[in-house]
Every structure is written in C-alpha cells, then in structure tokens.
N, C-alpha and C positions, 0 to 999 in steps of 0.2 A: 678404337685408336688410342694410342698412349700419349698422354700429355707429359711434358716435363717443363721444369722451370729453369730459366737462366737468370741467375742473380749475379750481377757484375759489380764487384767491389773495386772502387777507385780509391787508391791510397795515396796519401802524402802529396797534396797539391801545394806547391810553393812556387810562385812564378817570378821568373827573371827576364829581363829584357834581352833581345838578341837582334842582330842585323836583319834577319828575315822578318821578325816581328815589326821592326821599324818600317820595312817596305810595305807590309800589310797595313800598318797604321796610316801610312801616307795615302793609301787607296781608299780608306774608309771615309765616305763623305760626311760632311756636317749638315745639320738641319738649319734652315733659314727661317727667321721670324718675319711675319708680314709687317710692313711698315704702317699700314692703314687698313681700315675696313674696306675701302675701295679696292685696294690691292687683293685682299682676301677674296672678296666677292668676284672680282674679275677672274682670278685664278680658278676658283671653284666653278664658275659658269663656263669657262673655257674647256675644262676637263670633264664636266658632268654631262649626263645624257641631255639631249636636246629637248626632252619632254619629261614631265613627272613620271616616275615608274609606277606602273599599275600593279601594286601589291599592297597588302595590309600593312599598317604601321607596326613596327616591331614591338614585341611585348617585353616582359621583364628579363633580367639577366641570369648569369652563371650559377674566386677560387682566389754611438755606443762603444761597446767593447770591441777591441781589435779582433777577437776570435769568438764570435757568438756561437753558442751551442744550443741544441734543441732544448726547449723549456720542459722541465719535468712537470707532470700533471699534478703532482703533490707539492704543496708549499712546505719548505723546510721547517720542521718542528711544529707544523700546524695540523689541524684535523680536517681540513677541507681541500678539495681538489680545485683546479682551475681549468680553463679551456685548454684542450690539447693543441697548443700552438706549435708552429714550425720552428720559430726562433725565440730564444729567450729575450725578454724585454720588448717584444712586439706582440700585442694582443690582437686576436682575430675576432671578427663578429661571429656570433652563434645564436641559436634560438634560446639558450639558457645561460644565465650568469648567476653567481652567488656572491653576496657581500655581507659579511658579519652575521652569517647564519640565515639571512633572508635570501630566498631563491626567487629570481625574476625569470619567468618562463613565458615564452611566446608560442602560442598555438594558433595558427591562422592569423587573423587580424586582432587577436586578443592578447593582452599582457596580463599575467597573473603575478601577484606578489604573495609569496608563501613563507611563513615563519617556520623553518625546519628545525628550530632548536627544541621546542617542547616534545614530549613523548609522542604526542599526536600532532603532526604538522597542521597548521591552520592557514587557510586562505585569508589574507588580510584585505586585499582589494583586487578589483578587476577593471582594466582600462581597455576600451575599444580604440584601435588605432586606424588612421587612414591608410589606404593601400591594402595589400593582401600579402600573407606570408611574411617573408623578410627576416631580418636579423637584428641583433642588439649588441651595443657596447655600453660599458658603464665606467664612469670616472667620478669619484666622490658622490655628490648628491644629484648628479645629472646622468641621465641615460640618453643615448641616441638610438632611435629605432630607424632602420633603413628598410624601406618597403617598395617593391615594384608597384607601379600604378599605371593602369591603362589610360590612354593608349601610348605605350612606349616610354613612359615616364618613371620617375622615382620620387618618393616622398621621404624626406628626413624629418623626424619628429623629435624635438627636444622635450624630455620628460623630467619633471621634478620628482625624484624618488627619496627626498630627504625624510618624508614621513610615508613609509610604505603602506600605511592604512589609508592614505589619501593621495593616490597617484594623480598627477596633473600634466597634461600636454601644455607647454608654455608657448612654443612657436613651432611652425612647420615651414619647410622649404620644399616647394614643389619644383623639381628639376626636370628640364626638357632633355631627357637622356635615359638610356638603359643602365641600370645598376650592374656593375661588373664585380667589384669587391671593395673591401676597405681594410685599413690597418690603423691601430692606435699605438702611439708612443707617449707614455705619460698621460696627459689629458688632451693631447692633440690627435685628432682623427683625420686621416686622408681617405676620401671617398673617390673612387674611380668610376666615371660614367662614360658611356659611349653614345653620342648623339648623331642622329641622321637629319639632314637639313629639311626644314619644313617646306622649302621651295620645291622639293622633290617628292613630297608625300602625297599619296592619293589613298585615303583610308576607305577602300572599297573591298567588297568580298571577292574571293576567287571562286570560279573564274570571272573576270571583269565583264560587265555588260558592254556590248559592242558600241552603243551610243556613248557611254562614259569613256571608252577608250578613244573614240574619235575626238571628243571634246578635250580630253587631257592632252592628246597629241598636238592640238592646235594652241594649247595654252603656253605662253612664253614663261620662261623662268624668271622669278621675281629678282629684282636688283636691290631690294632693301636688305639692310643688315639682319633684320628679324627673320628673313628667309633662310639665312645661312649660318648664323651664330646662335647657339642655344641660349635659352633664357631660364630664369628662375623666379618664382613668386614666393615672397615671404609673407606669412600670415601670423600675426601676433594674437594669440588667443585671449590675452589679458586686456588689450586695448581695442581689439577688433580691426586694427589697421592692416592694410594689404599693400605690398610694394612689389613691383615687377621690374626687373632689370636684366641686362645681358649676363649670362653665366660667366663669361670670360671676356676680357678686352681683346680686340683684334690684334694688337701688337704683342699679346702674350701667346698667340697661336703660332706654331712653327709648322713647316711642311717638309715632307720627306723628299729626297733627291728625285725619285720617280713618283708620279701620282699613284697613290695606293687607296684611293677612295674618297668620297665626298664627306664622310663622317668626321666628327671631332672627338678626340679622346681628351677628357678634362679631369684634372686632379683637383678636387676641392679640399681645402684645409679648414677644418672646423675645430676651434678651441672650445672644449666643453666647459672650461672655467668661465668663458664669456657667453657661451651659447650660440645659437644661430643669429645671423647668417654666417656663411663662410668668411673667414678673414683673408683668404687668398685663393687664387686659382691660376692654373697653368695648363697649357693645352698643346696638342699636336694634331694636325689634320690627318687623321687616320682612324682606324677602328681600335678596339681593345678586346683582348681575349683572356690573358692570364696575368695575374698580379702576384708579385712576391715582394717582401720587404725585409731588409736587414735592420739592425738598429740605426743605421746611418743613411740608407738609401731605399728608394722605392723603384721597382722595375715593372714595366708593363710590356708584355710580349704581344705581338700581333702576327697571326699566321699570314704569310705572304708579305715578304719585305719588298724592297725596291728591286731585288732579284726575285723572280716569280716563285720559285720553289723554296725560298728561304723564310725564316722567321725574323722579323725585326724586333729589337728590344730597345726601349727608351728608359733612360735612368734619370730619376729626379732626386735631388739632394734634400735631406731632411735636417739640415744643421739648425734651423730656427724653429722654435715652437709655434710661431705665428706665420710661417710661410713654407712653401714648397717650390724649389727652383729646378727647372729643367737643366740638365747638365750635358748629356751625351746620348748618342744612339749608335747601334751596331746591328749586325745580323749574323745568324748562324744557319747552317744547312738543316733542312727538314722542319719538323714541327715538334712541339712540346707535348708531354702527356698532361701535366698539371703544374701547380705552383712548386712542387717538390723537385721539378726539373731544373729549378734555378736555386743557387745558393752563393752568397758572397762570403769570402774569407780573406781577411787582410787586404781589402780593397780590390780583390779580383773576383769577378763573377764567373762561376762554373755553370755550364748549361748542358743538359743532356737532351738529345733530340734523335728522332728517327727520320731518315730521308728515304724517299721512294716508297714502293709498296711491293707486296708479293715476294717473289724469289729475288728481286733486285734490291730489296730493302736492306739497310744497315743502320746502325746507331752510332752516334758521335758524342763525345764530351769535349766541349770547346771552352777555352779560357779567354775571357774578355777583360780588358783593363781600360778605364777611362783615361783619355789623353786629349786635351785641347778640343773638347766638344765631340770626340769620337769614342766609341767603344771598340778598341782595337783588338783584333784577334792575336793573342800572343802564344797560343798553343792549342793543339787539338789531337785527339786520338780517335780513329774511326775503325770500321770493320767489326764492330761489336754486334754479335747475333745476326749474321747475314741471313736474309730471308725471314727475319723475325721483327717484332715491334717491341718497344719498351712498355712494360706493364707496371713498373714501380721504380721510384728513385728515392734515395736518401743520401744527403751529404752530411757528414759530421766532422767539423773542424777540417783537418787536412786529409780526410778520407771520404770516399763516396761509394755508394752501392746502387747498382742498376739491375733491374729484373727485366729480361726479355723473354718472349714466349712465342712458340709456334707449335712444334710437335716434340722434337728432341733438341733441347737447347743446353749449351754448356754454361757453366758458371765461371765467368772470367774474373780474375783479380788483376788489377793493374797498378803499377807503381808510377805515379805522376809527380814525384818529387821534383824532377826537372820537366816542366811542361813542354819544352821543345823536343824532348826525347822520351815520350811515354813508352812503357814496355809491359807486356803481359807477364804476370807472375805465376798464375795458377789456373786450374780449370776443374770444374765439378759438374756432375749431372745428377739431377733429382727430379722426381715426378711431381706434377702439379705446378702451380705458380703462386706467387705472392703479389697482391695488388697494393698492399700497404706494408711498410717496414717501420718498426719502432725500436729505438735503442733501449735495452733493458739492463745494460751493464756496460763496463768499459769496452768490452770486446764481444758483445752479444747483441744479436738482432732478432726481434720477434716479427715474423711475417704472417699476415692474414690474407688468405686468398681461397683458392679452390684446389681440391685434389684432382687426380687423374680421372678421366672418364671411366665409369664402371661398365660392365658388360651390357647393362640395360640402357646405356646411353646417357646417364646422368652424372652429375658431380655434386660435391658437398663442400661446405665451408671447412677450411683446414687452417690450423695454426702450426707454424714451423719455427723452431729455434735454431739459430745459426751461431757457430763460433767463428769469428773472423779475426782472432788474435794473430794468426799467422797468415799473411796475405798470399803466401805460396801454397797454402793448404787449408782453405776454408772448409768447415765441416758442418754437417747436419747433426745436431745433438738430439733433437726430439721432435715429434710431430703428433698432432691429435686431429682426428676428423670429427666434426660435429654433426650428428644426425645423418639423415639421408635426403638428398636433393634439397639442401639448404643453401642459403645465401646470407651475406651480411652487408649492411650499408657501409661498413668500414672500408669496403673495397673501393668506394667512390667518394666517401665523406670521412675524412680523418677525425673530425670533431665527434664522431660517434664512438671513438675508441677511448677507453679509460685505462690508464696505468697508475696503480696506487702502490708506490714503491715500499712504504712501511710494511705492507703485507705481501709484497711481490705478487700483486694481484692484477690480472688483465681481465677487463669486462668488455664484451662486444654484444651488439644486438644480433640475433640470429632469426631469420625468417624461414618458416617451414612450408610444406606443401599445403597446409590448411589455411594459409593466409595470415596467421598470427605471428607476432614477433616477440620473443622473450630475450631477457638479458642472460647471457651465458658467461660464467666466471671461471677463471683458470689460475692456478698457482704456477708461477714460473720460477723455479729455484733448483739449485744443485744440478743444473744441466737438463732438467726435465720439465715438461708441461703436464700438469695434472688437473683434470676437471674438478672444480670446486662446488659446482651447483648451478642452478638456473632459477629465474624469477617465477616461472610458471604463471604468466599473466594471460588474460584473455584479450588484452588490447594490443596496440602496436607501440613497442618501446622505441622512443626516439633518441633518448640520451640516458647515460648513467653518470652519476657524480657522487663524490663524497662530501658530506656536510656534517660538521660536528662529530666526525668519526663514524657516521652511519652511511650506508650505501643507499642512494636514492635512484629510482628509475622514473623517468618522465615519459608519459604517453600522451596521446592527444586529449585524454579526459581525466588524468589523475597523476599525482606524485606519490609513489609507493616507497615504503621504508623496508630495508633489509639489513640483517647483520652481515657485515662484509666478510667475516671470518667463516660463517656457517651458511650464509644465504637463507637463514631462517626469516620468513616474512614477518613484517610488523604492521603498524597502522598505515592507513591510506587517506590522503587528502584528495577528494574528488572535486573537479571543476564544475 
C-alpha cells in the first residue's frame, strides 16, 4: 500500500475583527472563580462520583516580542547549541543542558556534571535526585529538576550548580499532581501539574478485590479541603525543616461552564533567583494535556471541552516575573497533536486540530483572540485532509504548515491573511510523511518522518526538504532515506533534533532493527540533503549537542565527542 504525505502550509495570518466574530465572542462563556473552599468542595462533591473510583493512582506525566520566531539551535556567534525550543525566548525543559562548556545531563534519577571543554571530557560530579527520570531547567547558578514521583506526584528539586564539582540539592517541593510540562522565561519557571482529588483515590491493583470494592462503595466522600485541593510539601535540605500547605488557594481555582472533571490544573510559578517554594499559583478545575508558551502567554489545552468533542484552551498571562494570572478560556473543534499545534502571533492564538475519525475526519486551523475573559473564535478554515489526521504542525510568524496523512494526501497551501476568508492557494502530493518540521532557511522546511511502505511491508526514517517560498506552488527539493526499517525519536520528541546552522548540519538519533541507536548527520545546503556520517555507537543515543565547537552525543552511559564536520570519533566520558 502506498503512503503519501500531506503537508499543509498556512500562510499570512493577520487577524481583524468582524461582526460574525463579535457574535461568536458573545457566545464564548467565561470561567468563574470559587469564592471559598466550601463552595469548591460542594461543587466537586455534587458532580463527582458517589464513591471513590476503584482504579490505581495515576502515575507520571507527558509536551516578549510582538512576533516570536522559532529559536535557532545555535547561539549567534557562539560555539555551543541550545535546547531545540519551539519559541525564541522561551526555554523548555530537557534531559540535557549546557552552560559555559559544562554539560548537565540527566539519565534516570542521576544528574551528571561534565566539563566538555578539555580534549577529553571529564565527569565533575554525580548527584542522585528524588523521583525518577524527569527533566531539567537552568538559570544562573540554579537548576530545577522536575521528576515524576509515585504515586501520581511530582518532585521539584532546587540544585546549586555554582560549583559543578559539588552539586547540592538545596530544597525539594513534593507536589500532589502529575507533571504535564514546564516553560522558563528568564529565571522564572512555570510548571503545569494535573491533580486528582485524594477523596476519590483508591490505590488498589486491578482488577479490584470484591471486598475492597464493597467497602469503597460505602465510603462517603470526604468534605475536608485536603480531600479536594492538592497540596505541596517543602523540604529544606540545609535546615532539615519540612512544611506542608495547599498547592493553590480555593479562590484561585476557576471552573469551566460545564463540569469537565474532578481534577485541578495548577500552574506553579517558581523564581529560580529566589528558589523554592513557588511564589505564585493559579488553577482551573479540569485536567491538563498539552502546554504551549509564547514570550507573553502560557496556554494549556484539555481534550474534551465544555462541548464534548472539542478541546478547551486556557490562557495565562506572564506579564510579571513573580506571578502567573489566568486570563481567558476558549474551545476549538477536535483534538490537538502536540504543542506545535498551538502558536501565538501578534496576540492571536492559532490552533490546528483534527475532528472526528476515519473517513469523516477533517482538520481545522482556528484563530482565537482574548477578549474580556474569553478566547473568542475570530476565524477558521476547515476541510483539510478529509479522512486523514494531522501528523505534524509548524507555525512561523504569519505562516503555518500542517502535515496530514492516511494513504494519498494532498499538500495544501492556504492564504489566511484575512482570517475571516481563508482560501486554498496550492496542492502537492508526495510519498511518505513528516512527523516533525524544522525551518532551515527563510523559505525552507526540513521534515523528519517515514518513507512509504516497501513491498516487504516496512518503512524507514526519511528526511525531506521543502521549498515553501511560493505558497501557490510548494516543492519537494530533496529527500534521503536512512537505512532499512529504521525510526527516529525526533518523530515524537523534537528535543532530539539538532540543527547547527554554521555548518548547515542536521543531526538525529536513528534506531535500527538491532535495537541500537546512533546519531546520523546530514548537510542541508543548496537545495539538497547529503548524508554526512553517523556516530556508530553501541549504546542508545538520547541527544546530540554542540559544545565548544564539538559534536557531543549523550547516551545512557556516556558522553562521546565527534568532529561535526567529518563525524570522526574522539574521546568518550563514561558515567
């Protein structure tokens, strides 16, 4: 069976008000804040199940300037790369960060500090962290490690990295809630967690024991605040003191127009210049699925809005370094793919979604604008990829690109300069699909995905270079297939992608049939993709980065050095 890719380019989004938009704005409901803990508890008990749910406690989680653009992986004029972030000025947590030639890498529950400046990289210190796996953010001499913790909790660890030879955990904050994602602006971190009421938890194995089921069914729901509002426990490693308190005040929790669940979505504001605990918190009584942040706003999307088949989106304002303020909510049809399905440009949020499934599915791009506590729909284009689903999205300033896929899919280009009258500009068909899109020039996109099925029923990692200068005629310039029956983690984790602009070099992890993963490098220049080499490691490559002009590969047991121009191997620092 033949696969094809549908890459939808959405061009020129600039949004203007209209009478129809005003009518839609009036119908978009506002969220209401609870006036007291008694009101919150009464509302939750009235809508919640009459007995605790017999299921295991959930585990760990998941994803300025007027015209933000995607941040380049390379620092201008520097010799080191940064995290592959979606937006410039907005740092995203990852398992590896570098600062001044020092690499801080997290593998499992261990943090390694490695000096990558000498010819042979040197491990300076190793620190064991609470929780398991997790991610890392760094600002100045402080790091914030974010770790899932059983059962259904999250641990934030404030780490002193001022002397990388002596890493120290200063304070920890154990949060009653599942980690969803986080973003950092300057030295301010916003952490999004999703909590489930303790009053409804029954931490038993599945299937439940009949006696436990009968006991739980007779147990009344708790009326205390602790049963419904999540809590956090602060531990100071220096003084040994422990303090427990509510994660959010009841009057800072809002509810949706229609009951959408007993959980609470909380945004914690952590100022790394001050350290833990959080300096502010804001919440909505709902769950949390996808997080996106622009330089000025944080958006949290929840599958299933107050209309059953929609996605609700909540906007939080980031104007202050020491606070995060809820501002508005809205909804869009269908569901999102990932964080790249959202993008804010000049105060307007663009959202790409797929509604329905199978032959009846279609995709939309919806424009939302905040107005008086509402995210009002001011424009929309639908009918994209009928019978298909979205596989990748990328918005760049006033342009956007959407990949849909099923079997034979067109490439749509749309002009959305007037969001009330979007129009299709062009169409293209190509085999395979891209699951991640990265800008590699003013009018070029590099796609990472899979080629079409071969006769023996398999597919392989493929890179595709697109020319999108003319929205009426997008073109495929070049494509390269990597190995046989291969995959790349870039398809679902954009942090695994490295673009080093000084050398026009793209590096991705590629996994083969033998279970190993190596770093594959490609030169992307003059309209062509050319294989530059691979790392040929026996381990599992997690990330690649540039530090002091050298290419580094991070695996679960080592940091290896390569010449980025030739992929010639160098020294290895083993953990």
